[in-house]
C-alpha positions as CSV (number, residue, x, y, z in Angstrom):
1,M,-7.6,-16.3,2.8
2,F,-9.9,-14.1,2.8
3,F,-7.8,-11.2,2.9
4,L,-5.6,-11.6,0.1
5,A,-8.9,-12.3,-2.2
6,L,-9.9,-9.4,-1.3
7,S,-6.4,-7.8,-1.8
8,P,-7.2,-5.8,-5.3
9,I,-10.7,-3.7,-3.6
10,L,-9.1,-3.3,-0.5
11,W,-6.1,-1.4,-2.4
12,L,-9.0,0.4,-4.2
13,I,-10.1,1.6,-0.7
14,V,-6.8,2.8,0.5
15,A,-5.5,4.6,-3.0
16,L,-8.8,6.9,-3.4
17,T,-10.1,7.5,-0.4
18,V,-6.8,8.0,2.2
19,L,-4.3,8.4,0.1
20,R,-5.8,10.3,-2.7
21,M,-4.4,8.1,-5.7
22,S,-5.4,9.1,-9.6
23,A,-7.5,6.6,-9.7
24,W,-6.0,5.2,-13.0
25,K,-3.0,4.5,-11.4
26,A,-5.2,3.3,-8.1
27,C,-7.0,0.6,-10.3
28,S,-3.4,-0.2,-13.0
29,M,-2.0,-1.3,-9.2
30,A,-4.9,-2.9,-8.1
31,L,-4.7,-5.0,-11.7
32,V,-1.2,-6.0,-10.7
33,I,-2.3,-7.1,-7.0
34,A,-5.0,-9.1,-8.9
35,W,-2.3,-10.6,-11.4
36,A,0.3,-11.6,-8.0
37,V,-2.6,-13.2,-6.0
38,G,-4.0,-15.2,-9.0
39,I,-0.6,-16.8,-9.6
40,L,1.0,-17.2,-6.8
41,L,-1.7,-17.9,-4.2
42,E,-5.0,-19.6,-6.3
43,G,-2.2,-21.1,-9.4
44,M,-3.8,-19.6,-12.1
45,T,-1.0,-19.6,-14.8
46,L,0.3,-17.0,-16.2
47,P,-0.8,-17.2,-19.8
48,H,-4.2,-17.6,-17.8
49,A,-3.8,-14.0,-16.6
50,I,-2.9,-13.1,-19.8
51,E,-6.2,-14.0,-21.4
52,A,-8.4,-13.2,-18.8
53,T,-7.0,-9.3,-18.6
54,L,-7.4,-9.4,-22.1
55,E,-10.9,-10.4,-22.1
56,G,-11.8,-7.2,-19.7
57,V,-10.2,-5.5,-21.5
58,A,-12.2,-6.4,-24.7
59,L,-15.1,-6.0,-22.7
60,A,-14.6,-2.5,-21.8
61,C,-13.2,-1.8,-25.2
62,W,-16.4,-3.2,-26.3
63,P,-19.4,-1.8,-25.8
64,I,-18.3,-0.5,-22.5
65,L,-16.4,2.3,-23.8
66,L,-17.4,2.6,-27.1
67,V,-20.9,3.8,-25.6
68,I,-19.5,6.5,-23.2
69,V,-17.4,8.0,-25.5
70,A,-20.1,7.9,-27.6
71,A,-21.9,10.2,-25.0
72,I,-20.0,12.4,-24.2
73,F,-19.4,13.2,-27.8
74,T,-22.6,13.7,-28.6
75,Y,-23.5,16.1,-25.5
76,T,-20.1,18.0,-26.3
77,L,-21.1,18.3,-29.6
78,T,-24.9,20.1,-28.4
79,L,-22.5,22.3,-26.9
80,R,-20.1,23.1,-29.5
81,T,-23.4,23.8,-31.8
82,H,-25.1,26.2,-28.9
83,A,-27.8,23.6,-29.0
84,M,-27.7,23.5,-25.6
85,D,-27.9,27.3,-25.2
86,T,-31.8,26.4,-26.9
87,I,-32.8,23.5,-24.5
88,Q,-31.9,24.9,-22.1
89,R,-33.9,28.4,-23.4
90,M,-37.1,25.9,-23.6
91,L,-36.6,24.9,-20.3
92,T,-36.6,27.5,-18.0
93,S,-39.9,29.3,-19.7
94,V,-42.0,27.0,-18.0
95,S,-42.6,28.1,-15.0
96,S,-41.1,31.3,-12.8
97,D,-41.8,29.0,-9.5
98,R,-38.4,28.0,-8.6
99,R,-40.4,23.9,-7.4
100,V,-41.5,23.0,-11.1
101,L,-38.2,24.4,-12.1
102,I,-36.2,22.2,-9.9
103,L,-38.5,19.1,-11.0
104,L,-38.4,20.3,-14.0
105,I,-34.3,20.7,-14.6
106,G,-33.4,18.4,-11.9
107,W,-35.8,15.7,-12.3
108,G,-36.8,15.4,-15.7
109,F,-33.7,16.9,-17.7
110,G,-31.4,15.1,-15.4
111,G,-32.5,12.0,-15.8
112,F,-32.7,12.7,-19.6
113,L,-28.9,13.5,-19.6
114,E,-28.1,10.9,-17.2
115,G,-29.7,8.2,-19.7
116,M,-27.7,9.4,-22.7
117,A,-24.9,10.3,-21.4
118,G,-24.0,9.9,-17.5
119,F,-20.3,10.2,-16.4
120,G,-21.1,13.9,-13.8
121,T,-23.2,15.6,-17.3
122,A,-26.7,14.4,-14.8
123,I,-25.1,16.8,-11.8
124,A,-23.7,19.0,-13.7
125,I,-25.5,20.2,-16.3
126,P,-28.9,20.5,-14.1
127,A,-26.6,22.3,-10.9
128,G,-25.5,25.1,-13.0
129,M,-28.5,25.4,-14.9
130,L,-30.3,26.0,-11.6
131,A,-27.5,28.6,-9.9
132,G,-27.5,30.0,-13.1
133,L,-31.3,31.3,-13.0
134,G,-31.1,32.8,-9.4
135,I,-31.7,29.2,-7.5
136,P,-29.0,28.7,-4.0
137,P,-25.8,27.3,-5.3
138,V,-26.0,24.5,-2.5
139,L,-29.6,23.9,-3.4
140,A,-29.1,23.3,-6.5
141,A,-26.8,20.8,-6.6
142,S,-28.0,19.3,-3.1
143,V,-31.1,18.4,-5.4
144,C,-29.6,17.4,-8.2
145,L,-27.2,15.0,-6.0
146,I,-31.0,13.8,-4.9
147,A,-32.2,13.6,-8.7
148,N,-29.2,11.3,-9.4
149,S,-30.2,8.5,-6.9
150,V,-32.4,7.1,-9.2
151,P,-31.6,7.0,-12.9
152,T,-27.8,6.2,-11.7
153,A,-28.0,2.2,-12.6
154,Y,-29.6,3.4,-16.4
155,G,-26.5,6.1,-17.0
156,S,-25.0,6.2,-20.7
157,I,-27.6,3.8,-22.4
158,G,-28.3,1.4,-19.8
159,I,-24.0,0.5,-19.4
160,P,-23.9,-0.6,-16.2
161,L,-26.9,-2.8,-15.8
162,V,-25.4,-4.2,-19.4
163,T,-22.1,-5.0,-18.0
164,L,-23.9,-6.3,-14.9
165,G,-25.6,-8.6,-17.1
166,G,-22.2,-9.7,-19.4
167,L,-20.2,-10.4,-16.5
168,T,-22.9,-12.5,-14.9
169,S,-24.4,-14.0,-17.7
170,I,-27.6,-12.4,-16.5
171,P,-30.3,-11.2,-19.2
172,S,-30.3,-7.0,-19.0
173,N,-33.2,-6.7,-19.8
174,E,-34.3,-9.3,-16.2
175,L,-31.8,-6.6,-14.8
176,A,-33.5,-3.8,-15.9
177,I,-37.1,-5.0,-14.4
178,Y,-35.9,-6.2,-11.2
179,T,-33.5,-3.0,-10.5
180,A,-36.6,-0.5,-11.3
181,L,-39.0,-2.6,-9.3
182,Q,-36.4,-2.6,-6.4
183,L,-35.8,1.8,-7.0
184,A,-39.8,2.0,-7.1
185,P,-40.2,3.3,-3.9
186,L,-37.6,5.8,-4.1
187,T,-38.2,6.7,-7.5
188,L,-41.9,7.5,-6.2
189,L,-40.5,9.7,-3.5
190,C,-37.8,11.3,-5.0
191,P,-40.1,14.9,-6.6
192,F,-41.7,14.7,-3.2
193,L,-38.4,15.1,-1.2
194,M,-36.8,17.1,-3.6
195,T,-39.8,19.7,-3.5
196,I,-39.5,20.0,0.2
197,V,-35.6,20.4,0.1
198,T,-36.5,23.5,-2.0
199,G,-38.7,25.2,0.5
200,G,-36.7,23.5,3.7
201,S,-39.9,22.1,5.3
202,L,-43.6,20.1,4.2
203,K,-44.8,22.8,3.9
204,A,-43.1,23.3,0.3
205,L,-45.5,20.2,-0.9
206,S,-48.7,23.3,-0.5
207,G,-49.9,22.9,-4.4
208,M,-47.2,20.5,-5.5
209,M,-49.0,17.7,-4.3
210,P,-50.2,17.0,-7.2
211,L,-47.1,17.8,-9.9
212,C,-45.2,15.4,-7.6
213,A,-47.2,12.7,-8.5
214,L,-47.4,13.1,-11.7
215,S,-43.1,13.7,-12.1
216,A,-42.9,10.4,-10.2
217,L,-45.7,8.4,-11.7
218,S,-44.6,9.4,-15.6
219,F,-40.9,8.7,-14.3
220,L,-41.9,4.7,-13.4
221,L,-44.2,3.7,-15.4
222,P,-42.0,3.9,-18.9
223,E,-39.0,2.8,-16.9
224,L,-40.6,-0.4,-15.9
225,A,-42.3,-0.8,-19.5
226,I,-39.1,0.2,-21.2
227,S,-36.9,-1.8,-19.4
228,Y,-39.6,-5.5,-19.6
229,F,-39.9,-5.0,-22.9
230,I,-36.8,-4.2,-24.1
231,G,-33.9,-4.0,-21.8
232,P,-32.0,-1.3,-19.9
233,D,-30.8,1.5,-22.6
234,L,-33.8,3.6,-22.8
235,A,-35.8,2.7,-20.2
236,V,-34.4,5.9,-18.0
237,V,-34.0,8.1,-21.3
238,A,-37.9,7.4,-21.9
239,G,-38.9,7.7,-18.2
240,A,-37.8,11.4,-18.5
241,I,-38.7,12.3,-21.7
242,V,-41.9,11.6,-20.4
243,T,-41.9,13.5,-17.3
244,M,-41.0,16.8,-19.0
245,G,-43.1,16.2,-21.2
246,A,-45.7,15.6,-17.9
247,I,-43.9,18.5,-16.3
248,V,-44.2,21.0,-19.2
249,A,-48.2,20.5,-19.8
250,Y,-49.2,20.6,-16.1
251,A,-47.8,23.6,-15.5
252,K,-49.3,25.0,-18.9
253,K,-52.5,23.2,-17.9
254,F,-52.5,24.6,-14.4
255,P,-50.2,26.7,-13.5
256,I,-48.7,27.7,-10.2
257,H,-48.0,31.1,-9.0
258,D,-47.0,31.1,-4.8
259,P,-45.5,34.5,-4.7
260,A,-43.1,32.1,-1.3
261,Y,-40.9,30.4,-4.6
262,A,-41.6,32.8,-7.3
263,M,-37.9,33.9,-9.4
264,T,-37.3,37.0,-9.1
265,K,-36.8,39.0,-11.9
266,K,-33.5,39.7,-11.9
267,E,-33.8,35.7,-11.6
268,D,-35.9,35.3,-14.3
269,A,-34.6,37.8,-16.8
270,E,-32.6,36.4,-20.2
271,E,-31.4,38.4,-22.7
272,E,-33.0,38.6,-25.3
273,A,-32.5,36.3,-28.1
274,A,-35.0,34.5,-31.0
275,P,-37.7,33.0,-30.4
276,I,-37.7,29.6,-30.3
277,T,-39.6,28.5,-33.5
278,L,-40.5,24.5,-33.8
279,R,-38.1,23.8,-36.2
280,S,-35.2,24.8,-33.9
281,G,-36.3,23.5,-30.4
282,L,-36.4,20.2,-32.9
283,V,-32.7,21.1,-34.3
284,A,-31.5,21.3,-30.9
285,W,-32.9,17.7,-29.4
286,L,-32.4,16.5,-32.9
287,P,-29.4,14.2,-31.9
288,F,-30.9,13.2,-28.5
289,I,-33.8,11.8,-30.8
290,L,-32.2,10.5,-33.2
291,I,-30.5,8.2,-30.7
292,F,-33.8,7.3,-29.3
293,L,-35.4,6.1,-32.9
294,L,-32.4,4.1,-33.8
295,L,-32.0,2.6,-30.4
296,L,-36.2,1.9,-30.4
297,A,-36.0,1.0,-34.0
298,T,-33.0,-1.8,-33.8
299,S,-34.9,-3.4,-30.5
300,K,-36.1,-6.7,-30.2
301,L,-39.5,-5.3,-30.6
302,L,-38.4,-4.7,-33.8
303,P,-37.1,-8.2,-35.2
304,V,-36.9,-7.7,-38.9
305,I,-34.6,-5.2,-38.2
306,H,-32.7,-6.3,-35.4
307,D,-32.7,-9.5,-35.8
308,P,-30.2,-9.2,-39.0
309,L,-28.5,-6.1,-37.7
310,T,-27.8,-8.4,-34.1
311,A,-26.3,-11.4,-36.7
312,I,-23.3,-9.2,-37.9
313,Q,-21.1,-10.0,-35.2
314,S,-17.8,-12.4,-34.1
315,S,-17.2,-14.2,-31.1
316,V,-13.4,-15.3,-30.1
317,L,-12.8,-17.6,-27.2
318,I,-10.4,-15.1,-24.8
319,Y,-9.6,-16.8,-22.0
320,D,-9.4,-20.4,-22.5
321,G,-9.4,-22.0,-18.5
322,P,-12.2,-23.0,-16.6
323,G,-15.3,-20.7,-17.2
324,G,-14.3,-19.5,-19.7
325,A,-16.8,-19.1,-22.8
326,P,-16.3,-16.7,-26.3
327,Y,-17.1,-13.4,-26.1
328,T,-19.2,-11.7,-29.2
329,F,-18.4,-8.3,-30.6
330,T,-22.0,-7.1,-31.8
331,W,-20.7,-4.9,-34.9
332,V,-23.8,-3.2,-35.8
333,A,-26.7,-3.3,-33.2
334,T,-24.6,-2.1,-30.3
335,P,-26.0,1.7,-28.7
336,G,-21.8,2.5,-29.0
337,V,-22.5,2.7,-33.0
338,L,-25.6,3.9,-32.9
339,I,-25.3,6.6,-31.1
340,L,-22.2,8.2,-32.9
341,L,-24.2,7.6,-36.1
342,A,-26.8,9.7,-34.4
343,A,-24.8,12.4,-32.9
344,F,-22.9,12.8,-36.7
345,L,-26.4,13.1,-38.7
346,G,-27.8,15.7,-36.0
347,G,-24.1,17.5,-36.1
348,H,-24.5,18.1,-39.6
349,V,-28.2,19.4,-39.4
350,Q,-27.4,21.6,-36.6
351,G,-24.3,22.9,-38.6
352,A,-21.6,21.5,-37.7
353,S,-18.8,20.9,-40.0
354,L,-16.7,17.4,-40.2
355,S,-14.0,19.1,-39.7
356,M,-15.1,20.0,-35.9
357,M,-17.2,16.6,-35.7
358,T,-14.0,15.5,-35.8
359,R,-12.1,17.2,-33.9
360,T,-14.4,17.3,-31.3
361,L,-15.0,13.5,-31.2
362,G,-10.7,13.3,-30.8
363,K,-10.9,15.7,-28.5
364,T,-14.0,13.5,-26.3
365,I,-11.1,11.1,-26.4
366,Y,-8.7,13.0,-25.0
367,D,-10.2,14.7,-22.5
368,L,-11.5,10.9,-21.1
369,R,-8.4,9.3,-21.6
370,Y,-8.3,9.2,-17.9
371,T,-11.6,7.9,-18.0
372,M,-10.8,4.9,-20.3
373,L,-7.8,3.1,-18.3
374,T,-9.8,3.3,-15.2
375,I,-12.4,1.2,-16.6
376,I,-9.8,-1.1,-18.2
377,A,-7.8,-1.7,-15.3
378,V,-10.7,-2.3,-13.6
379,I,-12.8,-4.3,-15.4
380,A,-9.6,-6.5,-15.9
381,T,-9.1,-6.8,-12.1
382,A,-12.6,-8.4,-12.0
383,K,-11.8,-10.4,-14.5
384,V,-8.4,-11.8,-13.0
385,M,-10.6,-12.6,-9.6
386,G,-13.6,-14.2,-10.7
387,Y,-11.2,-16.2,-12.9
388,A,-8.8,-17.0,-10.6
389,G,-11.6,-17.4,-8.0
390,M,-10.5,-14.3,-5.8
391,T,-14.7,-13.4,-5.7
392,H,-16.2,-16.7,-5.0
393,A,-13.6,-16.8,-1.6
394,I,-15.4,-13.6,-0.9
395,A,-18.6,-14.6,-1.7
396,E,-17.8,-17.5,0.7
397,T,-16.9,-15.4,3.7
398,A,-19.8,-13.1,3.3
399,V,-22.1,-15.7,2.9
400,A,-21.1,-17.4,6.0
401,A,-21.0,-14.1,8.1
402,T,-24.7,-13.4,6.9
403,G,-25.8,-16.4,6.1
404,T,-29.8,-16.2,4.1
405,T,-29.1,-12.4,5.0
406,Y,-27.0,-11.8,3.1
407,P,-29.8,-10.2,0.7
408,A,-30.2,-7.9,3.4
409,I,-27.0,-6.5,2.6
410,A,-26.3,-6.6,-1.3
411,A,-27.3,-2.7,-1.7
412,F,-24.9,-2.0,0.3
413,I,-22.7,-3.7,-1.3
414,G,-23.0,-2.4,-4.5
415,S,-23.4,1.5,-2.9
416,I,-19.7,1.9,-1.6
417,G,-18.4,0.5,-4.8
418,T,-20.4,3.7,-6.4
419,F,-18.4,5.7,-3.5
420,I,-15.2,4.1,-4.7
421,T,-14.8,4.4,-8.2
422,G,-17.7,7.2,-8.3
423,S,-19.3,5.0,-11.4
424,A,-22.4,2.7,-11.8
425,T,-20.4,0.3,-13.9
426,S,-17.1,-0.3,-12.2
427,S,-19.3,-1.1,-9.1
428,C,-20.9,-3.5,-11.2
429,V,-18.1,-4.9,-12.5
430,L,-15.8,-4.6,-9.0
431,F,-18.9,-6.4,-7.2
432,G,-21.6,-7.7,-9.9
433,K,-19.8,-11.6,-9.4
434,L,-19.6,-11.6,-6.1
435,Q,-23.4,-10.6,-5.3
436,T,-24.4,-13.9,-8.1
437,D,-21.2,-16.1,-6.5
438,S,-23.2,-15.0,-2.6
439,A,-26.6,-15.6,-3.9
440,L,-25.2,-19.0,-4.9
441,A,-23.7,-20.1,-1.9
442,I,-27.3,-19.8,-0.2
443,G,-28.8,-21.5,-2.6
444,A,-31.0,-18.8,-4.3
445,G,-32.3,-19.8,-7.6
446,P,-31.6,-18.0,-11.0
447,S,-34.1,-15.7,-10.3
448,V,-33.4,-14.6,-6.7
449,Q,-29.3,-14.6,-7.8
450,A,-30.8,-12.2,-10.8
451,W,-32.5,-10.1,-7.8
452,V,-29.6,-10.1,-5.4
453,A,-27.2,-9.0,-8.7
454,A,-29.7,-6.1,-9.3
455,A,-29.3,-4.7,-5.9
456,N,-26.2,-4.5,-6.6
457,A,-27.1,-1.5,-9.5
458,T,-29.5,-0.5,-6.6
459,G,-27.1,0.3,-4.0
460,A,-24.6,1.6,-6.7
461,C,-26.6,4.4,-7.2
462,A,-26.7,5.2,-2.9
463,G,-23.5,5.9,-3.2
464,K,-23.7,7.8,-6.4
465,M,-24.6,10.8,-3.7
466,I,-22.3,10.8,-1.2
467,S,-19.5,9.5,-3.5
468,P,-16.4,12.1,-3.3
469,Q,-16.4,12.2,-7.9
470,S,-20.1,13.6,-7.8
471,I,-19.6,15.8,-4.9
472,A,-16.5,17.6,-6.6
473,I,-18.7,17.9,-9.9
474,A,-21.2,19.2,-8.3
475,I,-19.2,22.4,-6.4
476,G,-17.1,22.9,-9.5
477,A,-20.9,23.2,-11.5
478,I,-21.9,25.8,-9.1
479,G,-19.1,28.0,-8.5
480,A,-18.8,27.1,-5.3
481,P,-15.3,26.0,-4.0
482,G,-15.2,24.6,-0.5
483,C,-19.1,23.3,0.0
484,D,-18.1,20.0,-0.1
485,G,-18.5,19.4,3.3
486,R,-21.5,20.7,3.8
487,L,-23.1,18.4,0.3
488,L,-21.5,15.8,1.7
489,H,-23.3,16.2,5.2
490,F,-26.6,16.5,3.2
491,A,-26.1,13.3,0.7
492,A,-25.0,11.4,3.7
493,K,-28.5,12.6,5.5
494,V,-30.0,11.3,2.6
495,Y,-27.7,7.7,1.7
496,V,-28.5,6.0,5.1
497,P,-32.0,6.3,5.0
498,F,-31.7,5.4,1.6
499,I,-29.6,2.3,1.9
500,I,-31.7,0.8,4.8
501,A,-35.0,1.1,2.4
502,M,-33.1,-0.5,-0.2
503,G,-31.6,-3.9,1.9
504,L,-35.0,-3.9,3.2
505,I,-37.0,-4.3,-0.3
506,V,-34.3,-6.7,-1.4
507,Y,-34.5,-8.8,1.4
508,F,-38.0,-9.4,1.5
509,G,-39.2,-8.4,-2.0
510,Q,-36.5,-12.2,-3.1
511,A,-39.3,-13.9,-1.6
512,L,-41.9,-12.3,-4.7
513,V,-39.0,-14.0,-7.5
514,K,-38.3,-16.9,-6.5
């Protein structure tokens, strides 16, 4: 029965890694398999299978796909208005030391893009920028893969953790703070590791120790604070903004000049362009500034705004079988709506016409059509597996095999989900309920269940480094076909100690949250 319950996931592993099938086709077939097992072997009725699927579609569309479309649309619009060109010039003018630029662009700006858009933008854009500056292409991709290993759980305005909370009925802010705590040791190490990789040895840390420490702390502390007081939506965005500001301030106050890491004139050269004024800089960043302000203004920090907007909602009982509960659509105080509003306002100020913005939005939706089908199929599969009892059967077997040591492998399971799908959100959908069911089976209380569920998101960060999708995005960004093997070999060397460390942190850390 265990293998039958696991069959949709086993199918995904084979279809995506062996058969190289398109994700949307593989995930659609996984849904069919879940239906077959649920109805024929688990006793699920056909109406309940349909209702579970529809509930999955509802969750996928609102708010998950809404946020993804809005975030990618915002980023694409900045490309169309050339605001991203201005942002790039502002970032690259900070220092002539490649180690500083790699921290600023790969760590700071990459974290910002992950928090705002996700879905590969945090690898593709920084890696492309660094390679364009003259950083060796494979090095540029490598450091960006490392940098993206930490903020992935908070990608696209925290949608992986919001989704995980929706599937497990655990408050997303509790998941956010636990995830930040689990990732804290690695967050502190990442800037140091990126610098070492940049120079190829520990010698690269010479003169960089204070800046690396500053980069790590300025990212982690705001992330912890926002996770605790607000939730996952702005946690990484806030950390990245503070980090970029800290790096720029430090580089200006204490310039780092090491000839061994200095950019050559060819690498540093820029085409003649009008100087960037305060106004032009603010206009370039405006959509992202508005997103931050709107999400902050409608957060729980301002109940006078948050409460009335949150009250504009509709609850619908889609699945009426055992364990079913009304699904709530929040119509205004949801990140996707606010991001779209910010994008249109920012795009207007940047000179984009309404027709240009609507065309860009339409093209964004069209370009994401297969991603949308994939996410709908994955979430519907997870809902069917959960309501049919398949997830519970898998959890019982996993606990029987590992006993009370199960939390030690929770992050590893999360990493498998991202390795297969390339998405932390999809990993949380596939295995989130499994994690809480397994924690419950070993007698864990609510806090430890949340801790173990958060480990799925933590593990998803590690899996993102070695995901074939991430590798392919990095290769495309640096324009170096044929380097897949080199990048995967490098990422695997980072992944292994990462996931071992996460297993130990989750296992021993559970004692602190009981």
